[in-house]
C-alpha positions in Angstrom: -20.9 -30.4 4.6 -18.9 -31.0 1.7 -20.9 -29.6 -0.8 -18.4 -30.9 -3.4 -19.4 -34.5 -3.0 -22.3 -33.3 -4.4 -20.9 -32.3 -7.9 -21.0 -34.7 -10.4 -18.0 -32.7 -12.4 -15.7 -34.2 -9.7 -13.3 -36.7 -10.6 -14.4 -36.1 -14.0 -12.0 -35.9 -16.9 -12.5 -33.1 -19.5 -11.7 -32.7 -23.1 -9.4 -36.3 -21.9 -7.2 -34.1 -20.2 -8.4 -32.2 -17.7 -9.2 -32.9 -14.1 -11.4 -31.8 -12.1 -10.8 -32.0 -8.1 -12.2 -30.3 -5.8 -14.8 -27.2 -6.3 -13.3 -24.2 -5.4 -15.4 -21.4 -5.8 -19.4 -20.5 -7.3 -19.9 -17.5 -9.1 -23.0 -15.5 -11.2 -21.4 -16.5 -15.0 -19.4 -20.1 -13.9 -17.7 -22.5 -11.2 -14.3 -22.4 -10.2 -12.9 -25.9 -9.7 -8.7 -27.1 -9.0 -7.6 -29.4 -11.1 -4.7 -31.4 -13.0 -3.0 -30.7 -17.2 -2.7 -35.0 -16.7 -0.6 -34.1 -19.9 2.1 -31.6 -18.5 1.5 -32.7 -14.5 0.4 -29.5 -13.4 -1.9 -28.2 -11.0 -4.5 -25.3 -12.3 -8.0 -23.9 -12.8 -10.9 -24.9 -14.7 -13.3 -22.3 -14.2 -17.0 -23.8 -16.3 -19.7 -22.1 -17.4 -22.9 -23.1 -16.3 -25.5 -24.9 -18.3 -28.2 -21.8 -19.1 -25.4 -19.7 -20.0 -23.4 -22.7 -22.6 -26.9 -23.5 -24.4 -26.4 -20.3 -25.6 -24.8 -20.1 -28.9 -24.2 -16.5 -29.1 -22.9 -16.0 -25.8 -20.6 -19.6 -26.1 -18.4 -18.3 -29.3 -18.6 -15.3 -28.0 -17.0 -16.7 -24.4 -14.4 -18.8 -26.9 -13.3 -15.6 -28.9 -12.9 -13.8 -26.0 -10.5 -16.5 -24.3 -8.6 -16.5 -27.2 -8.1 -13.3 -26.7 -6.9 -12.8 -23.2 -4.9 -16.0 -23.9 -2.6 -13.7 -26.0 -2.4 -11.4 -23.3 0.5 -11.9 -21.7 1.5 -9.6 -19.0 2.7 -10.6 -14.9 0.0 -9.4 -13.6 -2.8 -11.5 -15.0 -4.3 -14.9 -14.4 -2.9 -16.5 -17.4 -5.7 -18.4 -19.6 -3.6 -22.1 -21.0 -6.8 -23.6 -22.7 -10.1 -23.7 -23.7 -12.5 -26.4 -24.6 -15.5 -27.8 -24.9 -17.0 -31.3 -23.2 -20.7 -32.2 -23.8 -22.2 -29.8 -22.3 -19.2 -28.5 -20.6 -17.5 -25.4 -21.9 -14.7 -24.7 -20.0 -11.3 -22.3 -19.6 -8.1 -23.8 -18.6 -6.1 -21.2 -16.7 -3.4 -20.4 -13.8 -4.1 -21.6 -9.9 -3.1 -18.8 -8.2 -2.6 -19.7 -4.4 -3.6 -17.2 -2.1 -6.7 -14.7 -1.4 -8.6 -12.0 -3.0 -8.8 -8.7 -2.2 -12.2 -9.1 -0.8 -10.6 -12.1 1.5 -8.4 -9.2 2.5 -11.1 -6.4 2.8 -13.8 -8.5 5.5 -10.7 -9.5 7.1 -9.1 -5.9 7.5 -12.0 -3.0 6.3 -10.2 0.0 5.4 -6.9 0.0 4.4 -3.4 2.3 4.0 -2.9 4.1 1.1 0.2 2.6 0.2 -1.8 -0.8 1.0 -5.1 0.5 -1.3 -2.0 2.0 -3.9 0.1 -1.7 -3.8 -2.9 -3.4 -4.7 -4.5 -1.1 -6.9 -1.2 -0.2 -9.2 -0.5 -3.7 -10.5 -4.4 -4.1 -11.1 -4.5 -1.2 -13.5 -0.9 -2.2 -14.8 -2.7 -5.3 -15.7 -6.1 -3.4 -17.1 -3.8 -0.6 -19.0 -1.9 -3.8 -21.1 -5.3 -5.2 -21.3 -6.6 -1.9 -22.9 -3.9 -1.4 -25.4 -4.6 -4.6 -27.0 -7.8 -3.6 -27.7 -9.9 -5.8 -24.5 -12.3 -4.2 -21.7 -12.4 -6.9 -18.6 -15.8 -5.1 -18.1 -16.5 -6.7 -14.1 -13.5 -5.5 -12.5 -14.2 -6.0 -8.6 -12.4 -7.5 -5.5 -13.8 -10.5 -5.8 -11.9 -10.7 -9.1 -8.5 -9.3 -7.6 -6.2 -12.3 -6.7 -2.8 -12.1 -4.3 -0.6 -14.9 -4.1 0.9 -15.7 -1.0 4.3 -14.4 -2.5 2.0 -11.0 -2.3 1.7 -10.6 -6.2 -2.0 -9.3 -7.2 -3.2 -10.9 -10.8 -6.1 -10.1 -12.1 -8.7 -12.4 -13.1 -11.7 -12.9 -15.8 -10.5 -10.8 -18.4 -12.7 -10.6 -20.8 -15.8 -13.0 -20.2 -18.6 -10.2 -19.0 -20.4 -8.9 -22.1 -23.5 -7.3 -22.6 -25.7 -10.1 -24.2 -29.1 -11.3 -25.2 -31.2 -13.0 -22.6 -32.1 -16.5 -22.7 -36.1 -15.5 -23.6 -37.4 -12.0 -25.6 -39.3 -9.6 -24.5 -43.2 -9.3 -25.5 -43.0 -7.3 -29.1 -40.3 -6.9 -31.4 -37.4 -5.6 -29.7 -35.7 -8.3 -28.0 -35.1 -7.7 -23.9 -31.1 -7.2 -23.4 -29.4 -8.6 -20.5 -26.0 -7.1 -18.2 -24.0 -8.7 -17.0 -22.4 -7.7 -14.4 -21.4 -6.7 -10.0 -24.2 -3.5 -9.5 -21.7 -1.9 -7.2 -18.7 -1.8 -10.0 -21.0 -1.3 -13.3 -20.2 2.2 -14.4 -23.7 4.0 -15.8 -23.0 4.2 -20.0 -23.1 -0.2 -19.0 -26.6 0.5 -16.9 -27.5 1.7 -19.8 -26.3 -0.5 -21.8 -24.1 1.9 -24.5 -21.0 0.7 -25.7 -18.4 0.1 -22.6 -14.6 1.0 -23.7 -11.7 1.2 -21.6 -13.1 4.4 -19.1 -16.0 1.5 -17.7 -13.4 0.2 -16.2 -11.7 3.1 -14.9 -15.1 3.6 -13.0 -15.4 0.3 -11.0 -11.4 1.0 -10.5 -12.8 3.9 -9.2 -15.3 2.4 -6.8 -12.7 0.1 -6.0 -10.5 2.6 -4.9 -12.8 3.9 -2.3 -13.9 0.7 -1.1 -10.0 0.0 0.0 -9.7 3.4 1.4 -12.9 3.7 3.6 -14.0 -0.3 3.9 -17.4 0.4 2.3 -19.1 0.2 -1.3 -20.1 3.8 -2.0 -23.8 3.6 -3.1 -25.9 0.9 -1.2 -29.6 -0.4 -1.1 -32.3 -2.3 0.1 -32.4 -3.8 -3.8 -29.9 -3.7 -6.7 -32.5 -1.5 -8.6 -31.4 1.2 -6.1 -28.5 0.5 -6.5 -27.9 1.0 -10.2 -30.6 4.0 -9.4 -27.6 6.0 -7.4 -25.2 5.1 -9.7 -27.0 6.7 -12.7 -27.9 10.0 -10.5 -25.4 10.2 -7.7 -21.7 11.5 -8.0 -19.3 8.6 -5.3 -18.3 10.8 -2.2 -14.6 12.5 -1.3 -13.5 9.0 0.4 -12.1 11.8 3.1 -16.0 12.0 4.0 -15.1 9.0 5.6 -11.9 8.7 6.7 -10.9 12.2 7.0 -7.2 13.2 6.4 -7.2 11.7 2.8 -5.7 14.0 0.8 -7.9 16.2 -1.5 -5.2 14.6 -4.2 -6.6 11.4 -3.8 -9.8 12.6 -3.8 -9.7 14.1 -7.2 -9.0 11.1 -8.6 -10.9 8.9 -6.9 -13.9 11.9 -8.6 -11.9 11.8 -11.4 -12.0 8.1 -12.4 -15.4 7.4 -11.0 -17.6 10.2 -12.9 -20.9 9.9 -14.2 -19.9 11.5 -17.3 -16.9 9.1 -19.3 -15.4 12.2 -20.8 -14.3 13.0 -17.3 -12.6 9.8 -16.6 -9.2 9.2 -17.3 -9.6 7.9 -20.2 -7.6 4.6 -19.7 -5.9 2.2 -16.7 -2.7 3.6 -18.2 -3.5 7.8 -17.7 -5.2 6.2 -14.2 -1.8 4.4 -13.6 -0.1 7.6 -14.5 -1.6 9.8 -11.8 -1.7 7.5 -9.0 2.1 7.0 -8.9 2.7 10.7 -9.2 0.1 11.0 -6.2 2.6 8.5 -4.5 5.9 10.5 -5.5 4.3 13.3 -3.6 3.1 12.1 -0.1 5.2 11.7 2.9 5.9 8.1 4.6 3.7 9.3 7.0 0.8 9.3 4.5 1.4 6.5 3.1 0.7 4.7 6.3 -1.9 6.6 7.8 -3.9 3.5 9.3 -7.4 4.2 8.4 -9.9 4.6 11.8 -10.7 1.9 13.6 -14.1 2.4 12.3 -13.9 2.0 9.0 -11.5 -1.5 10.2 -13.1 -4.7 9.8 -16.9 -3.4 8.7 -18.0 -6.8 7.1 -21.4 -5.2 6.4 -19.4 -3.0 3.9 -17.3 -6.2 2.4 -19.7 -8.6 1.4 -19.0 -10.7 -1.7 -20.8 -9.5 -4.6 -21.2 -12.8 -7.4 -21.4 -11.3 -11.8 -24.5 -11.5 -12.4 -26.8 -11.2 -15.3 -29.5 -8.3 -15.1 -32.5 -7.5 -16.8 -32.0 -4.7 -19.2 -34.5 -1.7 -18.5 -36.7 -1.4 -22.4 -36.6 1.8 -24.1 -38.8 4.8 -22.2 -38.7 2.8 -19.0 -36.4 3.5 -16.7 -35.0 1.8 -12.3 -36.9 2.7 -9.8 -37.0 6.3 -9.4 -35.6 7.5 -12.7 -36.7 8.8 -16.1 -35.2 7.9 -19.2 -32.7 5.5 -20.1 -31.7 5.0 -23.5 -31.3 1.4 -24.3 -28.9 1.7 -28.3 -29.4 -1.7 -29.4 -25.5 -2.1 -31.2 -24.1 -3.5 -27.4 -21.0 -5.3 -28.9 -17.6 -3.8 -28.6 -17.3 -1.6 -31.8 -13.8 -2.4 -32.4 -12.5 -4.9 -35.2 -10.8 -8.2 -34.4 -8.2 -9.8 -36.1 -9.7 -13.0 -35.1 -12.6 -12.3 -36.6 -12.1 -13.2 -40.0 -14.8 -13.8 -42.5 -15.2 -17.2 -44.3 -13.1 -17.9 -47.3 -15.7 -19.5 -50.3 -14.5 -20.6 -53.8 -16.3 -21.8 -56.8 -16.8 -25.4 -57.3 -14.3 -26.7 -59.7 -14.7 -27.4 -63.5 -14.6 -31.2 -64.6 -11.6 -32.3 -65.9 -10.1 -34.8 -68.7 -8.8 -37.9 -67.2 -6.0 -37.1 -67.9 -5.9 -33.8 -65.7 -7.5 -36.1 -62.5 -4.1 -38.3 -62.8 -1.9 -34.9 -62.7 -4.6 -33.8 -60.0 -4.1 -36.5 -58.0 0.1 -37.1 -58.3 0.2 -33.5 -57.5 -2.3 -33.6 -54.5 0.4 -36.8 -52.9 2.3 -35.0 -52.8 1.6 -31.5 -51.5 0.5 -34.1 -48.7 3.7 -35.7 -48.4 5.1 -32.7 -47.9 2.5 -31.2 -45.8 3.3 -34.5 -43.6 7.0 -34.1 -43.4 6.4 -30.4 -42.8 4.2 -30.7 -39.7 6.3 -34.1 -38.1 9.1 -31.6 -38.9 7.7 -28.8 -36.8 6.7 -31.0 -34.3 10.4 -32.0 -34.1 12.0 -28.5 -34.6 8.8 -26.0 -33.0 7.0 -26.1 -29.5 4.5 -24.1 -27.7 6.2 -22.0 -25.2 4.7 -22.9 -21.6 3.9 -19.6 -18.9 6.8 -19.2 -16.7 5.6 -16.2 -15.0 5.5 -15.6 -11.5 7.9 -18.9 -11.2 11.7 -19.0 -9.4 14.3 -19.3 -11.8 15.4 -22.6 -11.2 11.5 -23.5 -11.8 11.3 -22.0 -15.0 14.3 -23.6 -16.1 12.9 -26.9 -15.4 9.2 -25.9 -17.0 11.3 -24.6 -20.2 13.4 -27.0 -20.3 10.4 -30.1 -20.0 9.0 -29.1 -23.2 12.4 -29.1 -25.0 13.5 -25.0 -24.5 16.3 -23.9 -23.0 15.8 -20.1 -21.6 18.3 -17.4 -21.9 18.1 -15.6 -18.2 18.5 -11.7 -17.7 17.2 -9.3 -15.1 14.6 -6.1 -14.8 13.6 -3.7 -11.8 9.9 -4.4 -10.8 7.4 -2.7 -8.6 5.4 -5.9 -8.2 6.8 -8.8 -9.3 9.4 -10.2 -5.9 12.9 -10.2 -6.9 13.8 -13.5 -8.0 10.6 -14.2 -10.0 9.6 -14.2 -13.9 8.3 -10.8 -14.8 7.9 -11.6 -18.7 9.7 -14.5 -21.3 10.3 -14.1 -25.1 8.6 -15.9 -26.8 5.6 -15.4 -24.4 3.5 -17.8 -22.8 1.8 -20.0 -25.8 3.9 -18.8 -29.0 5.3 -21.1 -30.9 8.8 -21.3 -30.6 11.9 -23.0 -32.0 13.7 -25.8 -29.9 17.0 -24.4 -30.9 16.4 -21.0 -30.1 17.0 -20.0 -26.6 13.8 -18.3 -24.6 14.6 -15.1 -23.1 13.7 -15.3 -19.7 13.4 -11.4 -17.4 14.1 -12.2 -14.1 12.6 -9.2 -11.4 15.4 -7.4 -9.1 12.6 -6.1 -7.3 11.9 -2.3 -6.6 14.0 -0.7 -8.0 16.1 1.1 -5.0 19.0 3.7 -5.6 21.5 4.8 -3.1 22.0 8.4 -2.1 25.1 10.2 -3.8 27.7 11.5 -1.7 26.6 15.2 -1.8 28.6 16.6 1.0 30.7 19.1 0.4 29.3 19.7 -3.4 28.8 22.7 -4.7 24.3 22.8 -4.6 24.8 23.1 -8.7 26.8 19.8 -8.6 24.8 18.2 -6.0 21.8 19.0 -7.6 23.3 17.0 -10.9 24.4 14.5 -8.3 20.6 13.7 -8.0 19.4 13.9 -11.4 22.6 12.2 -12.9 21.7 9.4 -10.3 18.2 8.9 -11.2 17.1 10.8 -8.2 14.5 14.4 -7.5 16.4 17.4 -6.6 13.7 18.8 -3.0 13.6 21.6 -1.3 16.9 23.9 -0.3 18.1 24.8 2.9 21.0 27.3 4.5 22.4 26.4 7.9 25.7 27.7 9.4 29.0 25.8 9.1 32.3 25.5 10.4 33.6 23.2 8.6 32.5 22.9 5.5 32.8 26.6 3.2 29.7 28.9 2.8 27.6 27.5 -0.1 28.6 24.0 -0.2 26.6 21.2 0.5 25.6 20.0 4.2 23.3 17.2 4.4 21.0 16.0 2.4 17.7 14.3 4.0 17.6 11.1 3.5 21.3 11.1 4.0 23.7 10.0 2.2 23.6 6.1 1.6 19.7 6.1 1.7 18.4 3.4 -0.9 15.4 5.5 -2.6 12.9 4.8 -5.3 13.5 6.3 -8.6 12.6 10.3 -8.9 12.3 10.8 -4.7 12.5 13.6 -3.8 15.8 14.3 -1.9 16.0 17.6 0.3 20.1 19.9 0.6 21.3 22.0 3.4 23.1 24.7 2.3 26.6 25.8 4.5 25.9 29.6 5.0 30.0 29.4 7.0 30.7 29.8 10.2 27.8 30.8 13.1 28.5 34.7 14.3 30.0 35.4 17.7 29.6 38.6 19.4 32.4 41.5 19.0 33.1 43.2 21.6 31.7 47.0 22.9 34.7 49.1 22.7 33.1 51.7 21.7 34.1 54.9 24.3 37.5 53.5 24.8 41.0 54.7 23.5 41.8 53.3 20.5 44.7 51.1 21.5 42.4 49.6 23.9 40.1 48.9 21.6 42.4 47.5 19.2 44.0 45.4 21.9 40.0 43.8 23.0 38.8 42.8 19.4 42.4 40.6 17.7 42.2 39.0 20.9 38.8 37.7 20.2 40.1 36.7 16.5 39.1 39.6 15.4 40.5 41.9 12.2 40.7 46.0 13.0 40.1 48.7 10.8 40.4 52.0 11.6 38.5 54.5 9.2 40.1 57.9 8.4 37.3 60.0 9.1 36.7 61.6 12.7 33.6 62.0 14.1 32.3 65.1 16.2 31.2 63.4 20.3 29.4 65.0 22.3 29.8 62.1 24.5 32.8 61.0 23.6 36.6 62.0 24.6 39.2 63.3 21.5 40.8 60.1 20.7 38.5 57.1 21.8 36.3 55.3 19.5 32.8 56.7 18.8 31.1 53.7 16.6 32.2 50.6 15.8 31.1 48.2 13.2 29.6 45.5 13.5 28.9 45.9 16.5 26.6 42.9 17.6 28.1 39.4 15.5 30.2 39.0 12.8 32.2 35.7 11.4 35.3 34.3 13.3 38.5 36.9 11.6 36.2 39.2 10.1 37.6 43.3 10.2 35.6 45.8 12.4 35.9 49.5 11.5 36.6 52.0 14.3 36.1 55.7 14.1 37.4 57.7 16.2 36.4 60.7 18.4 37.1 64.3 17.6 35.4 65.2 20.8 32.8 68.0 20.3 31.7 70.3 17.6 32.4 74.0 19.3 30.1 77.3 17.9 31.0 81.3 18.4 29.9 82.8 21.1 27.9 85.7 20.7 28.8 89.2 22.1 26.0 90.7 23.8 27.5 93.3 26.2 25.3 96.2 25.6 22.4 94.5 24.9 19.3 94.7 27.6 18.4 90.5 29.6 15.3 90.5 27.0 17.9 91.0 23.3 21.1 89.2 25.2 18.8 85.6 25.8 17.5 85.7 22.3 20.5 86.0 21.0 22.7 83.6 22.4 19.4 80.9 22.4 19.7 82.1 18.8 22.9 80.4 18.6 22.1 77.3 20.6 23.6 78.1 23.9 21.8 78.3 27.6 21.4 81.2 28.9 21.9 82.4 33.2 21.1 86.4 34.1 23.1 87.8 37.3 21.3 91.7 38.0 23.8 93.6 40.3 21.4 96.8 39.8 17.2 95.2 40.5 15.9 99.1 39.6 16.1 100.8 35.6 16.7 98.8 32.7 20.2 96.8 33.3 22.2 96.2 30.2 24.6 93.8 30.1 27.5 94.2 31.3 30.1 91.1 30.7 29.9 87.9 30.0 30.9 84.4 31.2 32.4 82.9 28.6 33.2 86.2 26.3 32.6 87.0 23.5 34.1 85.0 20.3 35.4 82.4 22.7 34.7 78.6 21.1 31.8 76.7 22.9 29.9 73.2 22.3 26.5 74.3 21.9 24.6 73.8 24.7 26.7 75.3 26.5 25.8 77.9 29.7 26.6 81.7 29.0 26.5 83.9 32.3 25.7 87.0 31.5 26.3 90.0 34.2 23.4 93.1 34.8 24.2 96.5 35.7 
């Protein structure tokens, strides 16, 4: 059944300008409608506060101040606030209409996301929050329902500045007024629950919860009641997402842990710092890690992806605590401590003394003159000046048409953007809602899409020159390995990974392969060959030959042949092989042992390094050496056998 048929606002014209056409969503604070700005003939979203909240003058005044502050926050990832007004009991905002879906819809349909998909969504969210934080604003209600994704894939954050700690409609019994916290229990930081002042780190906490939910498909804290969820925020750390999705990088666990630390002092200072950490993480991960699909058990888990409206939670008085807790501190100063440029005191003037009639005439004349000048200035202002419309997210043609309808011209420039699709407007100067002269062009920056840099031609360059080329191009030199190459000289680059010409994001590392020169060839074995034959064998295989001037003794190689070669296994083409020539075995003099007994002769010869063979011609008595062969004084190699004849 179409419940919008029973909505009394459907068809109404708010503030004589905004026609309410269709109810889009109902939240804990307001109802969102699609409407039309009848003056500018454009579709927009109208957010109308619930009557119970609109009746609270304190809340309404803060609501209006926050709306004005957010309207000055021009960022491509923020849902723009065009106007704020009241029509009878309806307090409303006129905002940019964003056709598409919410992050909650994505989580409900898909469950857990890959790391790349989660970062592609969260990084624009953090960019928007970072701009708000640097402008002194805190969102206070970051959750998937407030993250909008357009049909073109642009991510936008809604409901900036609308969540605050406010007085309840009724006071408690006693002198201390009851306080109420507005928010979504699954994403409230501990300091918000305890009603301590919220700062950018409160938004960082909620972003950490959202990141955990995108990676795992579920919220880190659950319970049968809001009180149990609040208790867990205060007393339990958010578990590492890798416990639910094994294989997630430890660095991602560390980022989630830091962002969701219960102590604000341990969190990143603001969204900009968290964004920088995630961008460093993205650069450190391989594409396979970024695109790895989560396990089937974490996909499409509707029990963990239910919508959660912003609700008004009763505060806990001092001395009490949620179920299972002991003590909660409740400071009474619940307003953000930063001074606001739009919170200016009223100016009071003293009553003017009575003047004479002549003085009154003079005053009247001067007043008429001032009024005339003011009227002329106002008319000239309308003719010369106008308000810059929002063109963020529009194409070049659409932006030019919208500015032209406001009496302005566009001066288009281009810039790279990782979040805004190519051809759409990133920003304008003056920004939306600013006062601009009609004859001054509005600078409109169009997205060139993500910046991609071609890997430069590094093949054949020295390693130092190749690294400089990568750095100058905006890429990062990666790891260096070595390999053989017949074509590239030693020390020069053979190739790159990703390959030359590949288009990469800025600061992407590129690995280099450096040449070790040609691959070595097997060296022919020429030991034992005559020198001439050895030289011929080596030169036939393309090697150079060098004969060592020093010859060596060899017991195994004949004199004049090759005793050794260096190298003897593998060498590069054209390498020099050194040959050492044999002098044959080394000779030693044979001792003369004639006249010695067999024992004495044997000992002398063995001590000199020779073997002994004894021949006994007289088996009786104590014979002595009568003769020996070889004779004493002859030159023989060590180990030669000497025959002694005993008589």
